[in-house]
N, C-alpha and C positions, 0 to 999 in steps of 0.2 A: 028478403031475408032479414031476420030480426037482428037486433044488436046483442046476440047471444053467442055462447060458445058453439062452434060447429063441431059435429061429431068426429070429423077427421082431422082434428087438431093434432100437431106433432107431439105435444106433451100436455099433461093436465095443467101445467102452469102457463101455457100459451093459449090465448083466446084468439080465434079468428072471427072477425066481426066486419060489418059493412063500414064503408068510409063515411065519416061525419065531417063535412066541410069545416065548420067552425071549430071543431076540436082537433082535426087531423092535418089540415093543409100545410101549416108551417112545419110541422114535425115531419111530414112526408117529404116535403121539399128538401129539408135538411138531410133526411135519410138518403134521398135520391142523390144529392150532391156528394155526400160522403161515400156512397156505394161506388158511384162512377169514378170519383177521383182516387180512392184508396184501393178498390178491389180489381180494377181493370188495367192497372199499371203494367202488368205483364203483356198486354195485348194492344194497348194504345198508348201513344206518346203523350207528353204533357199538354201540347196544344190540342190535341184530339179530345183528351179528357175534359179540358176547360171548356171547349166549345159545346160539348155534349152536356156537361153539368150546368151550363149557363141557362138551359131551358127552364130551370127551376129558380132562376134569379127573380122573376116576377112571381111571388108567391100567389097572388090572386089569380093570375093566368094559369099557373101550374095547378092550383086547387080546382079551378073550373074545368081543366082537362080531366081531373080525376072524377068528376061528377057524371061524365058520359059512361054509359054502360054500367057495369058492376065492378066496383073496386073493393077488394077485400083487404083488411089490415090485420097482421098478426101482432098481438100486443102481449108484453110481459110486464106485470106490475104496473099497468097503466101507460106503458111507454111503447110506442110502435117500433117493432124490430124488423118488420118485412111488410111488403104489400105487393099486390098483383091486380091487374085490371083485365076484364073481358070487355072488348069494345071493337067492332060490333060483336054480335053474338057468336061469331065464328073466328074470333082473332084475340089472342092474348097480347094486349097492347103493351103492358108493363108488368115486370116481375123483378123486384129489387129486394135485397137483403142488406141490413146494416152491417158494416164492418164489426167483427167480434161476434156476429150471430151466424156466420156461414157454417155449413156442414153439420146442421142440426135438424135437417128435414123441413125447414120452413118453406123454401122455394117448392119443394115437392108437394107439401101439404097444400100450399096455395094453388099450385098448378092442377092438383087432383080435384080440388073443389071447383076451380074455374072450369075445368073440363066437364065435371058433372052438371054445372050450370048450363054450359053450352048444349050438352045433350038434352037436358030438360027443355031447352028453348028450341029444339028441333035442328040444330046444326049437324050437318053430316060430315064436315071436315073442319078441323081446328087448325088454324095457322098462326104463325108468329113471325117476327122479324128480330132474331136474337143476335146479341153481341157474341164475340168470340168466347167471352167468359160464360155466358148463359147457354150457349149451344149444347154442351154436354148434359146439362140438366134436362133440356127438352129431349135430346136423343135418348137418355135413359128412360124417359116417360113415354117412348114409342114414337116420337116425331122423326121424320126423315127429311133430309136436305132436299130442297127443291132447287135453290139457286143461291149463289153468293152475289152479294150487291155491294154497291158503293153509294152512300148517301152524303150529302153536304150539310154541315151545320156550322154557321158562322164563318163560312169560307174555308172550312177544313173538311177534308174527306175522311169518312169513317167506314170501315168494313163491317157488314153484318151478313146474317144468313137467314134466308126465308126457308122455314121448316113447316111441315104439315103433318097431320095425323088424321086418318080416317076415323070417324066416330060411329060407324055402322054397329048394330048390336046394342046391347044394354050394358049398363054398369054391373060390375061384378060384386 
């Protein structure tokens, strides 16, 4: 995918482009930390949010994880405001929106484009492991609950939800 505006961008002023490590790693690590710490407070306590957010403390490692698969970045005036990752081809690994940018269709636009990419690459089912905050976004996009899960990060348990969506047929 080129470093150009994607046709299903949520707004003419928002650009969806592929991740560029040297340009985006630090900004997306910061966006990730802010999203986790600020937006998930209704669902996770302070210790859970801190443990979860700490995975972006090592910017080089966090940036390297974004190189896997396909990572798309939503940008407004040169500043990343959301990102999502498809890795492997049948799994949405990350989907995060910056505080102050929620409820503007960014997560939906990223998810729509990631789903299209999964279809193009032959995936028959698209899965994700979503937080309590992200679960409704995925369900509105046609994903169904497969199972509730508990994972451990930094000695702290976090609840999440494994969701899946069949991808048979073609894009509309």
